N, C-alpha and C positions, 0 to 999 in steps of 0.2 A: 525590538523588531528588526534591528539592522543597523546600518551605518549612519551614525548621527554626528560625525565629526564636522562635515561641511555644512555651512549655512549660507544664506544669500538668496538671490533672485533666481528662480529656476525657469527654464524654457517650458512652454507647453509642448505637447508631443509634436504638433505640426512644425513648430519652430526647430525642434530638435532633429528632424529628419536629415538635414544636410550633414549633421555631425555624427550620425549613428555609426557609420563604418569607421570613421577616424577614431572614435572613442573605443570601439571594440578592438581595433588594432592596438591602440595604446594600452588597453586592458590586457591584451596578450603580451605585449612588451613587458608590462609590469609583472605578470605572472612568471614569465621566463626569467626575469631578473631575480625574483624570489627563488625560483628553481635553481638558478646558477649558484646563488649564495648558500641556500639551505638544503640543496639536494642530498648532501652527505651528512646532514645533521643527525646526531645520535644522542639520545637522552642520557645514556650512560657515560658519555664523555663530557657532560655539562656539570657545572658546579653552581648551584643556586643558593649561595650563602644568605642572600637577602630574604629568602623564604623560610629559612630554618626556624623551627618553633621549639623552644626549650621544653615545652610540655609533652612533646612527642617522644615515644619510647623506643624507636628503632632508627637505624641508620638511614640517612636520606637516600642513599643510592639504591635502597630496596623499595622506594616509594613509587606508587602510581599516583600521578598528579591529575586531579580532575576538579570539576566544579559543576554548579547548577545555576539555573535562572528560572524564575517564575514570576508571573504577573498576578495582581489581584485587583478587584473592583473596589472603589470607595462608594459605599452606599449609605444613604441617610434614611433613618426611620422616622416616620411621623405617626406616633401612636394614636393621636386623636383622629386623624384622617384615615388611619389604617392604610398608609402608603409606604412603600419602600422605593426610593428613587435614587438613580445614580447621581453622584456628587462630582460635577466636572471641575469645581473650583479648588484644585489641589495644590495650587502654587505655594501656599504657606508651608506645606509639608516639605517640599524641596528646599525652601528657604531655611527651615529649621535644620534639615539634614546637612546643608552646606556649613552650618556653624557648629555642628556636633563634633565631639571629640572622636577622631578616627579610630582610636582604640576602643572607645565605647560602642561605636556603630558596628564595626566588624563586617560591614557590608556596604555595597554601593546601590543607590536607588537611581533609576532612570525613567524618563517619560516613555510612554507607549502611544500607540495610535489614538486611543480614546483619552481625552483629557481627564477622565475619571480613573484612569488606570495607573498603577505604579508597579514597575518592574524592579525586582531586587535580586542581587547576586552577591556571593561572598567577595570580600576585597582581597583575598588570597586563595590560591587553590588549596583544596584538601590534599592531604598526603596520607595515602593508605595503601597497604598491600596485605599485611597480616593483621594489623591493629588499627586503632583510630577510626573505626566505623562510626563512632558516636559524634565525630566532627560535624557531619552534615545535619544530624538531628539537633544538636545544640545550637548550631548556627541558624537553622531554619526557625526554631522556636524564638530565638532572639530577634530575628528580622521581623517576624509577624508581630511580636509584642511591642517592638520599638516603633514600627510604623503606626500601630494602633494608638500608642501613647501620644503621638503627635496630632492625632485627629481630634476635632472638637466633640463635645458630648453629642450623642445621637448619631455619630458617623462611625462606620465600621469598615475595616479592611477585610474584605470577604474573598476567600479563595474559592472561586466557582468558575467553571469553564465558560458558560454562557449566561449572561444576565437575562432572566426569562422574559422580561417585558421590553427588551430593546426593540424600538420601532413601534410601540403601541401607544399612540396618543402622546401624552406628556409622560415621559419616562425618566426625566432628569429634573434636578432642582433648577432654580432660576439661573440662567447663564449670565455670569457677571460681565461687566463692561470690558474687562481686559480681553476676554475671549472674542467678543464681538469686534473689538478694535483690531485684534490680530487677524481676524478674517478679512476685514476691510484693507488692512495693510497688504495682505497677500494678493487681494483682488487688484488693488491699485498698482501693484508692482508688475502686473502682467501687461503685455502689449496685445492689442487686438489681433486675432488670428483668422477671423472671418469678417466679411463685410458687414454681416448682421450684428456683430458684437457691438454693444452700446459703448458710448464714450465713458470710460471708467474714471476720468478725472473730473469729478463733480462733488457736490456736497456729500459728506460721509453718511449722514443720517438718511438723506434721500436715496443714496445708492444702496444702503443696506435694505431699505424698504423695497426698492426695486427688485432685489434678489430674494425677497421673502415670498413664500407661498403657503397656502393652507394645506397641511399634510392630510393624506388619507388616514382615516381612523376607523376602527371597527364599528363604532356607533356614531352616526352622523349627528345625533342630538346632543352629544357631549362636545362642548366648545374646547378647542385646543389652540394654543398659541401658534402663530405662523412660524415657519422654519426657513432657514437660509439654505439653498441648495445649489449655489453657483458652481461648485466644483464637481458635484456628483450628479445633479439633476434628480436626486432621490425624492420620492413622494412620502417617505417615512422618517428619514434621518436628517437631523440638523447638522450642517457642515460646521457650525460653530463649536460642536462637540469634538471635532478633530483637534488633536494636539497642535498647538501653535507652531511647532517646528515645521519649516517649509517642506521637508521630505514627505510628510504625511498627506497634506492636501494636494501636493503635486502628484503623488502616486494615485490618489483617488481620481483626479482629473485626467491624468495621462493614460491610465488604464482604460477609462471610458472613451477617450478620444481615439486611441489606437484600436480599440475593439469596434468602434463605429456605433456604439449604443451603450446604454447603461448596463452594468453587470446584471445578470439574471440568476438569482439564487432560488432554486426550487427544491424544497425538502418535503418528502412524502408525509402527508398528514396521517396521524393515528386516527383510525376510524372507530368511533364509539357509537353507542346506540342512537344518539340524536345529533350526530355531526352534520353540520350544514354544508352542502356542496354547491350552493348557489354561486354563480359568478358575479363578482362585485368589483368596484374600483379597488377596494382594499385587498381583495383576494381574486385576481384575474384568472388564476389557474386552479379550477376546482380539483380538490384532492391533494393540493400542495400548499405549503406555506411559502409565500412568495416574498422575496426581499430584493433590494436593488441598490445596495450601497456597500462599498468596501468595508465599512465599519461593522457590518453584520458578521464578518469573518474576523477581521483584524481587531475588532473590539472584544475579542474573546481571550481567554487566559489559558496558559499551558505550562507544563513542567518540562524543562529541557536539561540534559546533562551533556557535558563536554569532557573529553578525555585526551590528555597529552600522550601522544604515541611515542614509541621508542625511536622510530625513524619513519621516513616517508613510505617505505614498503609496508611496514607494520600498519601505518594509518590506512593505507589502501585496502589491506585485508580486513581490518576492523570495520571500515566503512561498509564493505560488502556483507560481512557477517551480521552486522547490526541492521542492515537493510532488510534482511530476511525476517528479523524479529520485530521490525517496526509495526506492521499491522497487528501483530499479536498483542503488543503492549497498548495499542489504541483500544482494543476490546477489553483488556484487563483493567484499564483505568477509566472506562466509559463514564461520562458525567454530564451528557448534554441531551436530555430528552425534550427540552422545551425551546422553541424558537418563536420570537415575535408573538408571545402570549398564547401559543397553541402547542399541544402535545404532538410530538413528531413520531414517526414510525422508525426513526433511527435513534441510536444512543450516543453517537459521537459527533463531534463538530468538524471532522477532517474534511469532508466533502463541502461543507459550508465555506470553509476557508478556500478550498480549491476554486469554487465558483465566484467568491467575492473578489478575487484578483485576476480573473481570467481575461487577459488582454488580447487573446487570439482574435483576429479579424474574421469575418464570415467565411472566407476561403479556408482559413486554418482550422475552423471548427467543423468544416464539411468533410465527412469521411470519403466522399466521392471525388474531392478535389486533390490534384497532385501536390498542393501545398499544405495538405492536412497535417496538423500536429495533434497527436492523440490526447495530450494532457495539458492542463493549465500549468502555469509557472509555479504554482503551489501544488505539489503532488508527491507521490512516491517516486523514488529514483527509477531510472529506466535503463541503467547499464552498470554492470559490475566492472570494477576498474583494476583489480589486483592482478599482478603477474605471477602470483603464487600458483604452483602446479595444481592446486585444488580447484582453481577457477577454470573449469572445462569450457570449451567453446559453446557447448549445448546450452549453457545457462543463460547466455545473452540471446534469447530467442524472440525478442519482440521487434527488432529492426526499427528502432526509434530514429526519426529524421535528425540530421545534423546540419550545421552551417558549414558547408564544404568550402566556401570562400575563406572563412576564418581558419579552418583547418589547414588549408593550403598555405595561408599566410604564416600561421604558427609553425608549420613544418619548415618552411623556407627560413623564417627568422631564427629558429632554434639551430639550424645548421650553420647559419651565418655567425651565431654566437658560440658555436661549439658546445651545444647542450644536447644531451641525449634525451629526446622527447619520444618516449615509446608510443606505440600505436594505441594502447588502451587509454593512456593519459591524454593523448591527442583527441581521441574519440570523446572522452569526457568533456574536454573543452568545447568540442563541436556541438555537444548537447547544451551545455551552459549558454553558449553564445548564439544559440538559435533565438534567444530572447533579446528584445531591444532594451536599451537603457531607458528606464522610466523616470529617473530623476537626474537632470543635467543642469548644473549651475552655470550661469552665464559667464562668471569670472573664473571658472575652473576647467576650461576646455584645454588650453595649451599648457598643461602641467608637465614638469620634467619627470619623465618615466624612470629616471635613475634616483629620484628622491621620494616619490610618493607612489602609493598603490591604490589610490581612490577610484580610478577607472575600472580596475579589476574588481574591487569590492562593490562597486555600483551594480555590476552584473551578478557577482557571487551572492551578495546579500539579498538580492531580490529573486533568486532561484530558491524558493522556500520548499526544499525537498525533505523527505522523511529522515534522511541523514545528510550530513554536510561534511565534505572533505575540505579541511581548512588549513591553508598554508600559514606560515608566520604572518602576522598582521602588518609588519613593516620591515624595512631593510635593517633597522637597528634593533630588531626585536630580540628578546632573550627567550622567546617562546618558540617551540618547534611545531611540528605537524600535529594537528588535532582532528578529532572526529566528534561531531555533535549529533546526539540522538534526540529526535524532535517530535515524536508522536504521542507522548504521554499527556493525558488530560490532567489538569490541576485537580488536586483533591482538597477536601474541606479543611483539614487540619495539617499543621506542620509535621506531626508525627507520621501521618499517612504519606505525605510527600517524601519524607525522609526514608520511609520503608521502601517505597518503589525505587527511589534513587539508589539505595543500598542494594536492592535486588538486581538492578541492571548493572551496577558496579561489580557485583560478584560474578556475573556472566562475562563482563568485559575482562575481568581479571584472568579468565581462562586463557586469554590470548597474550598475556604478558610473561608467562612462564611456560616452559616446554615439558611440563610434567605429563600432560596427556594431549593427545591429538584431538582437535575439535573441528568439525566441518559442517556448517549449516547450509551450504549452497543448495538451492533448488532453482529450476528455471524461473526467469524473471516474470514470465506470464503467470506463473502460479503465485508469485508474490503479489502481483496485481489482483489476482482473484481473491487472495486472502484479504486485501484491502477492501474489496467489495463486500466481503462477508463481515468484516470487523465492525462496521457501522450499524449492523442490523440489531433490532431490539433484542435484548437478552443474549447477545452473541457470546458472552463469556461462558454461558452454560449450554446454549442451544445450538451453536454453530460448530461445525468441524472445519479444521484448517489444514492445508497441505503442509506436511513437515517431513523432513528427512529422518528416517529411523536408523540408518547406518551412519550416524553422525561422527563416528571415529574412523571412517574409511574415506580415503581420498579418491576412490574410483567413482563409477557411475552411481547415482543416488538410488536408494530404495525409498520411495515416497508413499506416505499413507495420509489419509484424511483422519485427523484425530481431534478430539475435544481438547480444550486448553488444559484441563486437569491432567490429561494423558501426556500432552506435550511437556508440561512442567514436572509432573510427579510420576509419570510412567503408567504402564498398563497394569491392570490387576493381575494378569497371568504371569507377570515378571519378565516377559520377553522384550520389553523396552523400559529402560529405567528413567527416561525423561531427562530434562535439563537438570533437575535437582540431583539426579544420580551423578552427573558430571561435576556439579558443585561440591558434592560430598567427597567424591574421589579426589578432586583437586585439593581440597582442604587437608585431607589426610596425608597426601603425598607431600604437600608443602611443609606440614609440621614434621613429618618423618625426615625430610631432607634438611631440617634445621635451617630453613630459609627465613625464619622469623626472628632473627637476632640471636645473639650469643646466650644471653641470660634473661629471657622473658620471665617475669614473675608469675606465680600461679594465679594471683589476683587479676593480672592483666589478661592472661590466657582465658580465665573464666569469664571475665567481663565481656570480651569480644565473642566468645563462644555463645554466651547467652543472648547477646544482641543479635547475632546472625540467626540463631534459632528462632528468636521472636519474629524476625522478618519472614523467615520461611513459613512459620505457622500462620502469620497474617495473610500471606499470599495463598497458602493452601486453603484456608477457610473461605477466601474469596472465590477461588476457582471451583471449589466443591459446592458453592451455593449456600454456605453456612452464614455468610454475611452478604448483603446486597452491594452492588456497585452504587455509586452516587446517582447514576442515571436511573437505576431500578428504584432506589429509595425515593427520589423526587417524583417519579411517575406514580408510585404507590401513594405518596402523600397527597398529590393532587386528586387522584381518583377516589380517595377516601375522605376528602374534605367535605364537610357538611353542605357547602354551597355549590359544589361541583354539579353541573347539570348533565353530565354524560354526553357533552357536546364537543369535547376536545379543547375547550376554551379555558385558559388560565386567566382569571380576572385579577384586577389589582388587589382585591381582598384576599384571594387565594395566594397571590404572590407575596403579600405582606406577611401572612401567616407562615408561608414557606421560608422566607428569608429570616424571619424572627426565630423560627425553630432551628434553622441551621446555625444561626449565631449562638443560640443558647446551648446547642450541642457542642459547638466549638469551644465555648467558654466554660464547659463542664457544669452548666446549670441544669442540664437535662441529660439523663443517661439513656442511651439508645443502644440496643444490642448490635445494630449494624455499624456502629462506630465504637468498637471495643478499645480498651486500653491496650496498646501494642507493646510498649516498652516498660520495663521495670525501672529504667534509668530516669 
């Protein structure tokens, strides 16, 4: 989820206010230092001998370096009780991984916001331009299998965007003492910030009870254990389930404090024949699924890919181009039809994430106020940043507000340092730094800007946008400029996640060689509209999206509203060949230009040709409706469950059967036509 290097005692938001401007200025200093050192970085001039893999079949200088990361939930099944509950006590998994042979693991495991979550990423970047597409597939399979092997019997590492029962009564196993102790340690570390704050230095057990409440539940007659809500003030979500790292609870608290109220997440409810629209404590907004904790968004799982760019200009162009595709891939990978035990009228979790970390105060949320900020800090991007001639002024048509004070400071400081900070990059910083620093450690204020980049990363890593423009992470880094693609929803199986990762890789590859011209630019306002459509139920087949059809022309765009099957695979009349047409043309020209090594074997060529074709077929079957998205499949399962009452409610019984069936499909115990075998490998 972000920057986990720093630890210690963090300021609450009110305490942090006197330091906000200072730390933003220091963040700018650190970015400018990175720009000064790495502004001329070029991938082709670098030699990464330490990354060389003897099993790879082509020269390193031809490689595209990239990686992925994804999270999964640890779920425990109780067959006798017919319950599937989140398992927050995952510390033993990380302990086992610490002692694992690095060569055996081949991946890195990290904690995430929810203590039941495990994030995994490869320990080295993949190296791929012509071949080696199977790297991500084999690595993902290995990661999932190895994490699963470390779990006790009855526990499962489940790749699912949203755990369906999050916030419904008791939705986790018993919270062990170490998580309760971690919560108390964080509470005791804080200083009172309001007169009404109780004295925190008292008996631990008494203090814990003091901060426990009876949660709202759908059925009052069902007794549920009290929850702790000191940081969030949530009526559904136990703060002890937040990962013990101080970054997470601090974010939950400070977002609430800056906002001036709890976060308010409202997801439209799917209306069925007997859906109840009565107003209750549990559902205060009839017609919506209401949630009130950062964990309802940051407790979800996603698939993200990051690509090392040739240089900074290349990274900025790739950032812009992927931003146009971001809402499309949210719809393509939709897997979130259930929130807080109810069927939603949306299929993706993106807006839930936006609302879960919305720290804007009342003025900033009010469209009539001059301080209005149109989006949460978790959102689609708002500004194209490339200086490429393709980026016409008309594309940045939304006039998103900026932090002018910080822009003036950055401009003055860059001139003082002799750095060329162009207007588009300056504007990008102005948008990033409109947000406050939400996690500020008390012993990390006056850091040396010539030695660390943590103040820049504190802002950068908490601007959770659809794509992320990433400078090298430190001054001694061997890594160049990167772009992270962030909107894909996690899929059930390793093979599905590998397929989507390979497909976006193939698109990214278009921008690493100049065989064909590609231009996806459309106005930012239409990108925003595509986001609004991407979350809708069955958007993958029912919605049209704005897309540029003259995508090999650098002039003014010809934009049409097209179905995803048309955007990817072209129109039936042949007047538009779709993105797949570009991929096919690129592959043919690359092979013809002998760009794939001097003597590739026929076996190697055939292996990679088959794998790419299998990915293309998987995607084609999905957009043409031959297979369901995970969201469609889950919705269909619930609506056809024998105990479903046509009331939009997912009971614990339905949830158990749903989770059990998904696990059986993943483990190949059940064959399902909507989860076909993708790869022959």
